Structures are given as structure tokens and as C-alpha cells.
C-alpha positions as CSV (number, residue, x, y, z in Angstrom):
1,M,-0.1,-0.1,0.0
2,A,1.3,3.3,-1.0
3,T,0.6,7.0,0.5
4,D,0.5,9.8,-1.9
5,I,2.8,13.0,-1.4
6,K,0.6,15.9,-2.6
7,V,1.3,19.6,-3.0
8,P,-0.3,21.3,0.0
9,T,-2.1,24.4,0.1
10,L,0.5,27.1,0.8
11,G,-1.6,30.3,0.7
12,E,-4.6,31.9,-0.6
13,S,-3.1,33.6,-3.7
14,I,-0.7,30.5,-4.4
15,S,-1.9,28.0,-7.1
16,E,1.4,26.1,-8.2
17,G,4.8,25.3,-7.1
18,T,8.1,24.3,-8.7
19,I,9.9,21.2,-7.2
20,A,13.3,22.9,-6.4
21,R,14.9,19.6,-5.3
22,W,14.2,16.2,-3.8
23,L,15.9,16.1,-0.6
24,K,16.0,12.1,-0.6
25,K,16.7,9.8,-3.6
26,D,14.0,7.5,-5.3
27,G,13.8,4.4,-3.0
28,D,15.3,5.8,-0.1
29,V,13.6,4.8,3.3
30,V,12.2,7.6,5.1
31,R,10.3,8.4,8.4
32,A,7.0,10.1,8.7
33,E,7.3,14.1,9.0
34,E,10.7,13.8,7.6
35,P,11.4,16.4,4.8
36,V,11.7,14.9,1.4
37,L,10.8,17.8,-0.9
38,E,11.6,21.6,-1.3
39,L,8.7,23.3,-3.3
40,E,9.4,26.7,-4.3
41,T,6.4,28.9,-4.9
42,E,6.2,32.6,-6.1
43,K,6.4,33.8,-2.5
44,A,8.8,31.3,-0.8
45,T,10.3,27.9,-0.5
46,A,8.7,25.2,1.6
47,E,9.8,21.9,2.9
48,I,7.2,19.0,2.0
49,A,7.4,16.2,4.6
50,A,6.7,12.6,4.1
51,P,3.2,11.7,5.0
52,A,4.0,8.1,6.3
53,S,7.2,6.1,6.9
54,G,8.5,3.7,3.9
55,A,10.3,3.9,0.6
56,L,10.2,7.1,-1.4
57,R,9.0,6.8,-4.8
58,I,9.4,10.0,-7.0
59,A,6.8,10.7,-9.7
60,V,7.7,14.2,-10.7
61,P,11.3,15.2,-11.3
62,E,13.0,18.4,-10.3
63,G,12.4,21.7,-12.0
64,K,8.8,21.1,-13.0
65,T,5.9,23.0,-12.1
66,V,2.9,21.5,-10.4
67,P,-0.5,22.8,-9.3
68,I,-1.6,22.6,-5.6
69,G,-3.1,19.2,-4.8
70,A,-0.8,17.4,-7.3
71,V,0.6,14.0,-6.6
72,V,4.3,14.4,-6.8
73,G,5.4,11.1,-5.3
74,S,4.5,8.2,-3.0
75,I,5.5,6.3,0.1
76,E,5.4,2.7,0.0
77,E,5.2,0.3,2.9
78,V,8.4,-1.7,3.5
79,S,9.0,-4.6,5.9
80,A,10.6,-4.0,9.3
81,A,13.8,-5.5,8.2
82,R,14.3,-3.0,5.4
83,S,13.3,-0.1,7.1
84,S,15.8,-0.6,9.8
85,A,19.3,0.6,9.3
86,A,20.9,-1.3,6.5
87,P,24.1,-3.7,7.6
88,G,27.5,-2.1,7.4
89,P,29.9,-3.6,4.9
90,T,32.0,-6.5,5.7
91,P,35.4,-6.2,6.6
92,A,36.7,-7.6,3.1
93,E,34.1,-5.0,1.5
94,R,35.6,-2.3,3.8
95,Q,39.4,-3.1,2.6
96,D,38.1,-3.2,-1.1
97,R,36.7,0.2,-0.8
98,T,39.7,1.8,0.9
99,A,42.3,0.0,-1.6
100,P,43.5,2.4,-4.1
101,S,42.5,1.7,-7.7
102,S,45.1,1.5,-10.4
103,T,42.5,2.1,-13.1
104,P,41.2,5.6,-14.0
105,L,37.8,6.6,-13.1
106,S,34.9,5.4,-15.4
107,E,32.1,7.2,-16.6
108,P,29.7,6.6,-13.6
109,A,32.3,7.3,-10.9
110,K,33.5,10.8,-12.7
111,I,32.5,13.8,-10.3
112,L,31.0,16.7,-12.4
113,S,29.7,19.8,-11.3
114,P,26.1,20.6,-12.3
115,A,27.4,23.1,-15.0
116,A,30.1,20.7,-16.3
117,R,27.6,17.9,-16.9
118,R,25.2,20.1,-18.5
119,L,27.6,21.4,-20.9
120,A,29.4,18.3,-21.5
121,S,25.7,16.8,-22.6
122,E,24.8,19.7,-24.6
123,R,28.3,19.1,-26.6
124,G,28.1,15.2,-27.0
125,L,31.3,14.8,-25.0
126,D,32.5,11.5,-23.4
127,I,32.7,12.0,-19.7
128,A,35.2,9.3,-19.4
129,S,37.4,11.6,-21.5
130,L,37.3,14.6,-19.4
131,K,40.1,15.5,-16.9
132,G,39.0,17.3,-13.6
133,T,41.1,19.8,-11.9
134,G,38.7,20.7,-9.1
135,P,38.9,19.3,-5.6
136,G,39.3,15.4,-5.5
137,G,39.4,15.5,-9.5
138,R,35.8,17.1,-9.7
139,V,35.4,18.3,-13.3
140,T,34.6,21.7,-13.5
141,K,32.8,24.0,-16.4
142,E,36.3,25.4,-16.9
143,D,37.7,21.8,-17.5
144,V,35.1,21.1,-20.1
145,L,35.7,24.3,-21.8
146,D,39.5,23.5,-21.7
147,H,38.8,20.1,-23.4
148,L,36.7,21.8,-26.1
149,E,39.3,24.2,-27.0
150,R,42.1,21.6,-27.0
151,G,39.9,19.0,-28.9
152,S,38.5,21.2,-31.8
153,A,41.3,20.1,-34.4
154,P,41.5,16.4,-33.6
155,A,37.8,16.2,-33.7
156,A,37.5,17.5,-37.2
157,A,40.2,14.8,-38.5
158,S,38.1,12.3,-36.4
159,V,34.9,12.6,-38.6
160,G,36.6,12.0,-41.9
161,V,38.3,15.2,-43.2
162,P,40.5,14.1,-46.0
163,A,44.2,14.5,-45.7
164,A,45.8,17.5,-47.3
165,P,47.2,16.9,-50.8
166,S,50.9,17.3,-51.5
167,K,52.4,19.9,-53.8
168,P,54.2,18.7,-56.9
169,D,57.6,19.5,-55.3
170,G,56.6,17.4,-52.5
171,A,56.0,20.3,-49.8
172,A,53.0,19.5,-47.9
173,V,49.9,21.9,-48.1
174,P,48.9,23.1,-44.8
175,A,45.8,21.4,-43.4
176,T,42.7,23.9,-43.1
177,I,41.3,23.8,-39.4
178,P,37.8,24.6,-39.3
179,V,37.2,27.5,-37.3
180,P,34.1,27.4,-35.1
181,R,31.4,30.0,-35.7
182,S,31.2,32.8,-33.5
183,S,27.9,31.6,-32.1
184,E,29.5,28.4,-31.1
185,K,32.2,30.1,-29.3
186,T,29.6,32.2,-27.4
187,A,27.3,29.1,-26.5
188,A,30.2,27.4,-25.0
189,R,30.6,30.2,-22.5
190,E,26.9,30.5,-21.5
191,T,24.8,28.9,-19.3
192,R,21.1,28.9,-19.4
193,Q,19.1,28.4,-16.2
194,R,15.3,28.8,-15.5
195,M,14.2,31.5,-13.5
196,S,13.0,30.4,-10.0
197,A,9.4,30.8,-9.1
198,I,10.5,33.6,-6.6
199,R,12.4,35.5,-9.3
200,Q,9.6,35.5,-11.8
201,R,7.1,36.7,-9.0
202,I,9.4,39.5,-8.3
203,A,9.8,40.5,-12.0
204,D,5.9,40.3,-12.3
205,R,5.4,42.5,-9.3
206,L,7.9,45.2,-10.0
207,V,6.9,45.3,-13.9
208,S,3.1,45.7,-12.2
209,A,4.0,48.4,-9.9
210,Q,5.6,50.5,-12.7
211,R,2.7,49.9,-14.9
212,T,-0.3,50.4,-12.7
213,A,0.9,52.9,-9.9
214,A,2.2,56.6,-10.6
215,I,5.4,56.5,-8.5
216,L,7.3,59.5,-7.6
217,T,10.4,59.7,-5.1
218,T,11.3,62.4,-2.6
219,F,14.8,62.7,-0.9
220,N,16.0,64.0,2.3
221,E,19.2,63.5,4.6
222,A,19.5,62.7,8.1
223,D,22.4,63.5,10.6
224,L,22.9,60.1,12.6
225,S,25.3,61.6,15.3
226,A,22.5,61.2,17.9
227,V,21.7,57.4,16.9
228,I,25.4,56.5,16.8
229,A,26.3,58.0,20.1
230,L,23.1,56.6,21.6
231,R,24.3,53.0,20.1
232,E,27.8,53.4,21.3
233,R,26.7,54.3,24.7
234,F,24.2,51.6,25.5
235,K,24.9,48.8,23.0
236,D,26.9,46.4,25.3
237,A,24.2,46.7,28.1
238,F,21.4,46.3,25.4
239,K,23.2,43.3,24.0
240,E,23.9,41.6,27.8
241,K,20.1,42.2,28.7
242,H,18.2,41.2,25.6
243,G,20.7,38.8,23.8
244,V,20.5,40.7,20.4
245,G,22.3,43.7,18.8
246,L,21.1,47.4,18.9
247,G,21.0,48.1,15.0
248,F,19.9,51.1,12.9
249,M,16.8,49.2,11.8
250,S,15.0,49.4,15.0
251,F,15.3,53.2,15.1
252,F,14.1,53.6,11.7
253,V,10.9,51.1,12.1
254,K,10.0,53.3,15.1
255,A,10.4,56.5,13.3
256,T,8.4,55.1,10.5
257,I,5.5,54.2,12.6
258,E,5.5,57.7,14.1
259,A,5.4,59.3,10.7
260,L,2.7,56.8,9.6
261,R,0.8,57.8,12.7
262,A,0.8,61.4,11.6
263,F,0.2,60.8,7.9
264,P,-2.2,57.6,7.7
265,T,-2.7,57.9,3.9
266,V,0.9,56.6,3.4
267,N,-0.2,53.5,5.4
268,A,-3.2,53.1,3.2
269,W,-3.6,51.6,-0.3
270,I,-6.1,51.8,-3.2
271,D,-8.6,48.9,-4.0
272,G,-10.6,49.6,-7.0
273,S,-12.3,52.6,-6.4
274,D,-11.9,52.5,-2.5
275,I,-9.1,53.7,-0.2
276,V,-8.4,51.0,2.6
277,Y,-6.9,52.6,5.6
278,H,-4.8,50.5,8.1
279,D,-5.3,51.1,11.8
280,Y,-2.3,48.7,12.5
281,Y,1.4,48.9,11.2
282,N,2.8,45.9,9.6
283,I,6.3,46.7,8.6
284,G,8.1,44.9,5.9
285,V,11.8,45.1,5.9
286,A,13.3,43.9,2.6
287,V,15.9,41.0,3.1
288,S,18.4,40.0,0.1
289,T,18.7,36.2,-0.3
290,E,20.6,34.1,-2.9
291,K,17.0,33.4,-4.5
292,G,16.2,37.2,-4.6
293,L,14.6,39.9,-2.5
294,M,12.3,38.9,0.1
295,V,10.2,41.1,2.4
296,P,9.1,39.5,5.8
297,V,6.7,41.3,7.9
298,L,7.0,42.7,11.2
299,R,3.2,42.4,12.4
300,D,1.7,45.1,14.8
301,A,5.4,46.8,14.9
302,D,4.0,49.6,17.0
303,K,3.5,47.2,19.7
304,L,7.2,45.9,19.8
305,S,10.2,47.2,21.6
306,F,13.4,48.1,20.2
307,A,14.6,44.6,21.6
308,D,11.6,42.9,20.0
309,I,12.2,44.4,16.6
310,E,16.0,43.5,16.3
311,A,15.1,40.1,17.4
312,R,12.4,39.5,15.0
313,I,14.1,41.0,12.2
314,A,17.2,38.7,12.9
315,E,14.9,35.7,13.0
316,L,13.0,36.6,9.7
317,A,16.4,37.1,8.1
318,R,17.7,33.9,9.0
319,K,14.5,32.2,8.2
320,A,14.7,33.9,4.6
321,R,18.3,33.0,3.8
322,D,18.1,29.4,5.1
323,G,14.8,28.8,2.9
324,K,12.7,28.2,5.9
325,I,10.5,31.4,5.5
326,T,6.9,30.8,5.3
327,V,4.1,32.5,3.2
328,D,2.6,33.9,6.3
329,D,5.8,35.5,7.3
330,L,5.5,37.6,3.9
331,Q,2.0,38.5,3.9
332,G,0.0,41.4,5.2
333,G,2.7,44.5,5.0
334,T,1.4,47.7,4.9
335,F,4.6,49.7,4.4
336,T,8.1,48.5,3.7
337,I,11.6,49.5,4.5
338,T,14.6,48.7,2.4
339,N,18.3,49.1,3.1
340,G,20.5,49.5,0.2
341,G,23.2,51.1,2.4
342,I,24.5,47.6,3.6
343,F,25.7,46.9,0.2
344,G,27.1,50.6,-0.2
345,S,24.3,52.4,-2.0
346,L,24.6,56.1,-1.6
347,L,21.2,57.2,-3.3
348,S,18.5,55.2,-5.1
349,T,14.7,55.2,-5.9
350,P,13.2,52.3,-4.4
351,I,10.2,50.7,-6.3
352,V,6.6,50.6,-4.4
353,N,5.6,47.0,-3.1
354,P,2.1,46.6,-4.2
355,P,-0.6,46.9,-3.1
356,Q,1.1,49.3,-0.6
357,S,1.5,53.0,-1.5
358,A,5.1,53.9,0.0
359,I,8.4,52.4,0.4
360,L,11.4,53.9,2.6
361,G,14.8,53.7,1.2
362,M,17.8,53.8,3.5
363,H,21.5,54.2,2.4
364,A,24.9,54.1,3.5
365,I,26.1,56.4,6.1
366,Q,28.7,58.6,5.0
367,K,30.8,61.2,6.8
368,R,30.1,64.6,5.0
369,P,30.7,68.3,5.5
370,V,27.5,70.1,6.7
371,A,26.5,73.6,7.9
372,L,25.7,73.7,11.5
373,N,25.1,76.8,13.5
374,D,26.9,78.8,10.6
375,Q,29.8,76.3,10.9
376,V,31.0,73.7,8.6
377,V,31.3,70.4,10.7
378,I,31.6,66.8,9.8
379,R,28.7,64.6,10.4
380,P,27.6,60.8,9.6
381,M,24.9,61.6,7.1
382,M,22.6,59.2,5.5
383,Y,20.2,59.8,2.3
384,L,16.8,59.0,2.6
385,A,14.2,58.2,-0.1
386,V,10.4,57.9,0.1
387,S,8.9,56.3,-3.2
388,Y,5.2,56.8,-3.2
389,D,2.1,56.2,-5.1
390,H,0.9,59.8,-6.3
391,R,-2.3,58.4,-7.2
392,L,-3.0,58.3,-3.3
393,V,-0.4,60.2,-1.4
394,D,0.2,63.9,-2.5
395,G,3.7,65.5,-2.7
396,R,3.0,67.6,0.5
397,E,2.3,64.5,2.5
398,A,5.3,62.5,1.3
399,V,7.8,65.3,1.8
400,Q,6.4,66.1,5.4
401,F,6.3,62.3,6.2
402,L,9.9,61.9,5.2
403,V,10.8,65.1,7.1
404,R,9.1,63.4,10.3
405,I,11.2,60.5,9.8
406,K,14.2,62.7,9.6
407,E,13.2,64.6,12.9
408,C,13.0,61.2,14.8
409,V,16.1,59.8,14.0
410,E,18.0,63.0,14.5
411,K,16.4,63.2,18.0
412,P,15.8,59.6,19.0
413,E,14.4,60.7,22.1
414,R,11.4,61.7,20.5
415,L,11.0,57.8,20.0
416,L,11.2,57.0,23.5
417,L,8.8,59.8,24.6
418,E,6.4,59.3,21.4
419,I,6.4,63.2,20.6
């Protein structure tokens, strides 16, 4: 008897997913609730667990997109003897495995990187003829390219190119070596890879935001002297008491909430011909991962302390980078903050995260000369940007909203007193 492995419901707006990879091989014995599959959706990557204990049977290969509810594999019952740990090798087998081999690696034993295997397959190369220079003799993509370059001339002779005729005086006529076409040279140095579901979703949302919203950006700059001094003064005590570092993001989350309270339209969005105002503050914080930009949400951020905000951001960022983020972690945001400054960005125009109406862009802190009390002084400055949907938010509101954030971070005591 077999138990089907079905794609579960992962969110209201998610109708399909892509099999990113099987965590177990076909025929492997697995336990109930043990993760066997990574399913990539347009919002997050989720692990699918085995519904029962037994032998895994894979029905749908990696890379295929399947709808919610589809059967992608099954778990077959196995005898108690099979499901228990397999006996180890005999002493003679262990000796055979550890004995050095005098014969070269055969094709099945040859270790290739995924890119090298794909390129070798596309070019019709004999895997056994490839020489690996990677760790442990691993064949890399560069090894395949080197093999193609070195083997271009011999390959031409092996397919029946006639020998060059001799001149009457006995001098040999130089053989003509076919030169690969430009397209062939280029193809050998290119790798084609399918866009992940998350990357496709990011692309769709960004294009949709640009097409459907009237996005404008306003800029300002903030002197972070007071915030930096406050962090330096209390960071050790804060870390000792709360077990988490005191970063800049908690100050900007708090400042953003104060500005949203003063200008509630920035925390609203358009739904058809209606404006939906939110009496709560779910702040999305953009996190960069290998699979693309994700925006986990701090729910009811106005009710969180500085320590709660820092701990929650660290937890969500870790889940996003480890591929453990859930759809629920990414939904429900009313406003977004993105920090390009961690990558060195000095100024940018962030794109609104629909259906939200605005987004705050933080940038690198840079010491610059500024005029203060008619004196030129050096201060740690940060450019701030707010992109907003002009269909809903007027320029006056956007500018005053950003000024409010500037005031709060330049005088962080305002955040503690909520004034």
C-alpha cells in the first residue's frame, strides 16, 4: 500500500509551485514527517514532509511546475527489516573500498559539477575523457571548456576530413582547420538557467508596480550623530540584557511608525475605487537572499520594543536566507523599508511594493561636511528616499512624512517619548 505525497495549500493566492529539489533519492527509506522535498512558490520555498514512513517513490522530477493538490510521489510500505538501518559492509568489502584503484575513473564514477555535466551533455562529450582539476578530481565547467578548445582540431580529423594533398615539389599543403562559428564560441561560454518561481514573481510585481502606479520619489538626508552616540553608549548593556544587538533598523522602524501615525494615507492603499486605511502597522523589511529579495513582515510593529524589533528582524532574515520562510511571514505588510546602504548604495529610488502605497529607502552612512550654526562640521549623514504612489499620496504628504522620519532619527529621544 502506498501513501501519496501531495502539494499542500500554501496560501490563498498560491496556485502552483516548482519542485526545487528532492531531499531524498528514489527508493530511500524515510520516516513520517521527515522533509523529502523542497517546493518553490512565487513567495517562498517550503519543505514538504513525508506523510508516512516507508520507501520514497518519486513521480515528478526536479524543475517541474505542479498545481496545488498534485501528486508528486508516494511512500510505499516496507518490511521492518528494510526500514531498519542497513547492515554495514563486511571487513573484506571495507578493505576493497579503501584499497587504491589502479584504473582511471569510469564514467559513472567521474565527479562533475552540475554546470560541467550540462555543458558536456549539450556538446555530446564522452565524460570518461574529461580531466578534472577541481577538488578530488572534480570536473568543472572550465575543464569542459578547456577540453573543447584542445579537442577542436583532432575532432575535425576524426570525422573523416580528407588528408591534405601534397604539392608537386613534395611540400605538404597546410591542412585547413575549421574555425568554430562565433555563435558556437559564445554558446560554450554561456549557461542557461530557468528563473526560479520567486524571481519570476519579483519580476512580475515590479513591472506591475511600474505599470499600474504613479510612482514618484522624494529625498532628504538625516544626521545620525545622535543615533550613533546612543548606540555606542548602550549597545553592550542592550546586548547583555536582550541577547541581541542594537542596530539602526529598529530606530527607523520606530521613526516610520511615528510618521505613519501622523500621515495615515501613506499607510493606506487603493482597492479599485476605494481607499483602505489600516489602523495597524505591519512593517515589511526587505532581506536579500540567494534566491532574490524577500520582504518578511513585522506584524503590529507599533507594539514591539526596540529589542523585540531587532530579535524579530534577525529571526526573519535567518529564515529567509535558510529557505525556511513561510508564506504567512511575507503577507500582510502595509509599508516597506529597504536598506541598500548595507551594500554601499549612496542613493536610490526604491520601487513601491504593491498594493502598498509607499516605501522607505535607507542608504549608506557617509561622513560629509554640513553647515551647522553657521559652521562647517563633519557629520555622519544618510540620504533617505520615499517612493510613493501619487494616485493616493500627495507630494506635500510625502515630503512631510519623510521630514518626520528625519526628525525622529536626528532626535531619537522623540521615539522613546512618542512626541
